[in-house]
N, C-alpha and C positions, 0 to 999 in steps of 0.2 A: 827300410823296406817293411819291416814290421809296422811301424806307425801307419804307413800307407793302407796296409791291409785292414787296420783297425778304422780308418776312415771310411774304407770301403763297406765294411761291415755297418758302421753306424749309418751311412747313407742309404744302405738297403733296410735298415730298421725304421729309419725316418720315413722311407717311401710306404712300408706296411703301415705305420700309425696314420699318415696321411690318407692312404686308402680306406682304412677304417673309419676315419673321421667324416670322409666324402660320402661313404654309404649312410652315414646318420644325417637325415635331414635336421638341420639346425632349426630352432624356434623362429617362427615368423614373427615380424614386428607386432602383429596385431593378435597373437597367440597370448594367453594368460596363464601364469603360474597361480598355485592355491593362493600364496601370499599376496600376489597382485589382486585377486579377485576379492579376497576378504578386506583389503585396503579400500577397494572400489565400493565394497557393500559393507560397511562397518556394522550393522546390526546383524550379520549372519556369522555363526561360529564356524570353525573348522569341523566340528562334529556334524552341524547340520549339512555343511558342503558335502562331507562325505555320505550321509544318510540319503540326501537328495539325489546324489550321483547313483547310489545303488538303486534307487527308485526310479531311475531313468528320467529324472525332473530336470537334470542339467546334462550336457553331453559328457561322456566318458573322455577322459584325456588320455593322449599317448605319451608313452615314455621315451625320453631321449637320454643318450649315454654322454655324459660330459667329458670323458676320458678314463683312463685307468685310474687316476686319482680321485678326482672329484665324486665319481659314482653316477647316479641318474638323477632325473628330474622330470616330472610330470606337467605338461602343458596343455591346457584347455583351448579348444577351438575358437576363432573370432565369433564374436556376439554372445559368448558365454557370460559375459558382465551383465548384459541386458537380460538374458533369460534368467539369471539368479535373482536378479531384482524381480522379475515377474513373479518368480516362485515364491519370494518372501511376500509379495502383496497378495498373492493369492491364498497363501497358507494363513494370512492374518484374518481372511474372511471365512475360511473354512478348512480345518484340519484334517483333511483327507486327500491322500495322495491321488485317488482316482479322478477326484472332482478336479483337484489343481492340474494333473496332467490332461484331463479333457480341455480345460480353459486355454491352457498352453499350446495345445495342439492346434484349437480354434483361433489362437491368435496367430498361428504361422510359426511357432517355434518347433524346432526339429526334434521329434519324438521315434525312436525306433518302432517299427512295425509290430514285434511281439508287444510291445509294452501298450500301444494303443489298442490291440486286439484284447489284451488282458483288462484294459479299462473299460471298453465297451462290453465286454462280457459281464463285468462287475455291475456296470450300470443297468443293464437290461436283462440278460439272460440269467444271471445269478438269482435275482429274485423271483423270476418265475419258476427257475427249477427248484428253488426253495419251498414255494407254495406247493408244488406238485409233489414233493418229498414230503411234506408235512401233511399231506392229505393221506398219505399211506396207500394211494391207490396208483397203480401203473397204468390202466386204462385212462385215457384222456377225458371220456365222459364221465366215468366214476370219479375222477379227481375234480371235475368241474363242480358236480354235485355236491361233494363235501366242502369245497372251497365257498361256494356260494352261500351254502347254510351257515358256515361260520363268519362270513362277512356281513351277512343280512343285518344282524343286531346292532351293528356299529355304523351303519350307514348315516344315520342322523348326526353322528359327531363329526363328520367330516364335511368339508364344504362341497366337494364333488358329489359326495353322496346325497346331500340335501338337494343339490341342484339336479340329480338323476330323478328323485321321487317327485319334485316339482314338475318336472317335464314331462313325466308320465302320468300325472293328476293323482299322485299319491297312491295308484292302483299296484297294491303289493305283488300281484300276480305277475302285471306287466314288468315291475321293477326287478322281480327274480327271473323273469324271461330274459330280460335285457343282460343281466350279469352272467346267465348261463350261456347266451349266445357269444358274449364278449370272452369270457374265460375258455369256453369250448374252442375258439378260434386260436387262442394263445396254447392251449393243451393238445390241439389237434384232435380234438374229439371227431370220430367219424359218424357219430349218428345225429349230426345236427342237420335241421331241416329249417329252411327259410320260406317255405311255400305255405299256403293256406289251406291244404286240403283237409284238416282234420278240425277247422274251425266251426264253431256255432255261430253261424249269422245272425241267428235271431236275437243273440245277446249282444251283438256288435263286438264281440271279441276281436281284437287287433291280431294281425298276422306277425310272424316274427320278423319281416322286413319293415313293416308299420312302425313296429317297436323300435327297431334300430333307427328309422328315420327319426322318429322323434325323439330318441335319446341323442343323436347326433345334431338335431335341431335345423334339418335340412329340408322341411316340408316346403318352404318357398322355392327350393331350387327346382321343383317340379312346376312351378308356374311363373315365376318371375322371368321377363325377358326384356331385351333391350331392342327398340323398334320391332322390326318384322322378324327378328330372329328367333329360335326356338329356345326354351329353357335348357340350361346346361346338364340337368339330370333327366334324361328322356329313356333311358333303356330300362329295362326290366330290373328293378332293383332287387327283387328277390333272386332272380337268376344270377345276379353279380355277386351277392353274398354267398350264394350256394356253390358257384365256381370256386370262390375265395376259400371257402371251407374245404371243398373236396381236393383242391390244390395244395392245400396247408400255408397259404400264403404267409400268414402271420404266425404260424406255428412256431414254437420253441426249436423243432428240429429243423424247420428251414431257415430260421434265423440264425441257428448255430451254425449251420452249413454255409450260410452266405458269409459269414465272419471268419470260418475257417478257410475257404478258398479265396478271400478277396486279397488282391496284391497292393503294394503302394500306390500306384498311380491311380487304380481305380478307386481305392478308398478316398484318395485325396479328392478324386472327381465328385464323390458322393458327399463329402464335406461342402464342397462348392455348391453342389444342388441343393443341399439342405439350407445353406446361407440364402441363395438366391430365392429358393421357393418361400421362406419365411419373410425375407424382405418383401417380396411380392406381395404376400398377403396383407402385410402391415401398411403398404401403400394403397392397395386397391380397395380393401375393405371400408375404411373410413370414407373413401370418396364414393363409393356405392351407396353406403348408408346415409350420406349426406344429400344424396339425389334421391333415394327411395326409401328412406325410413330404415330404422333399426332391424337388424335381421334379414337385410335384403339378400335376394338370391341364396338363401339357406346358408349363410356364413356367419352367424351369431355365434357358433361354436369358437370362432378364432379368439373372441374376447376371452374365453377360458383356458386358452393355451398359455403354458408358463414358457414363454420364449427362452428365458434363461435357465431353465430347469435342464440339467446335462442328461438326466435319464429320458426326458420326454425327446430331446433333440437326437439322443442316440438311437432311440427306438425308431424315429422317422428316419434317421439315416440307413438303419439295418433295413428298414422296409423299402427304401430305394434301392438298395442291392438285392432284395428279394423279387422286387418287380422285374428288374434287369434281368436277373437269372431266369425268370419265368418267361420271358419274353413279352412282357406286359407294359413296357415303358413308354410306348408311342404316344399315349395320351398325356402323361405327365412330362414327356419332352415336349410336347406342344405348348403346354402351360409354361414351363421354363424358358422356352423361346420367346414367348410373349414377355415374360416377366423381364428377359435379359435385354429385350428392345427397349421397354420402358426404363430401366435402370440406364442404359446407354443414353437414352434420350435425356434423362434427368442430369447425367453427369455431364451432357454437353450444354444443357441450358445453365448448369451452375458455372461452368467454365466461361460461358458468354456472359454471364452475369458478372463474373469476376472481372473479365477483360473490360467490359463497359464501364465498371467502376473504377478502373484505373489500377486494380491490384494486381501485382505479378505474382503468380504462384512459384513456390520454391521448386 
């Protein structure tokens, strides 16, 4: 009888162990241990894997219990092997965690939302904050004046600086005004004016709005047209820039607020908008210039855009978020809708061409 009681106790113990094991989800066939990952990516060391995990460049593993004896094991989610190889590839180009994280996110790899926010801050907002802090001025306009005076002597040493001076006919006063207006927008300066009330018309002084139009190279946007259509830049440019200034549309404060409030879904949508917008520009501008000549429709500035520059792309993305937050996205939404139609048509044509050639898509 005593032996039967021992068997009953053993059965209860087995049931308890079984229940504990059932609660622990076993590794899926496509999950990866660290050893398996390093075997798949032979150029990556265990120290690199751990560092990149802490930097949120690869997914964080989950811990599974192997039982009372064997202990625990960490397993990484499916797809980690491909992401690890992507990290290695990107780090070989530039050893900067923010740049690598940006490109991973743009390529569609999973990056936690706090890590994306940190990278966008580092690429866009931190440099602006550093400039304003270095100026020693809390007021936006005062900071602008200091930063512009510090930047003017070095303009000739940069490609963009030389292009700015050339576009404004090497008029130093206009160059200084252009820089003051742009930095003023970034620093949220309250005393900016884009109107021409104080200009001396006798000497042909340019208004602030005219300076910005020349700086952006959009003069032909006010005159070029297709058929009986109107030029795309018809509104009062001075009024548009004045409204943007008063709303703080591109100010550090509002860019920071947009990043702080954005959720995962909205941020992913902004990324898709950014991709579509740049794709559309690269498709449309060469076609228009082939038909109407270089700089057609005031789009010459597109050639100066560094499409692969994470800082520029991140600024554009935050700009989209600000436009939406201010309820001003209807115009850009129409542009994106047109680009989306063009992209879909291009995809359909590509598909049709492949089918007609007898090639089967995987």
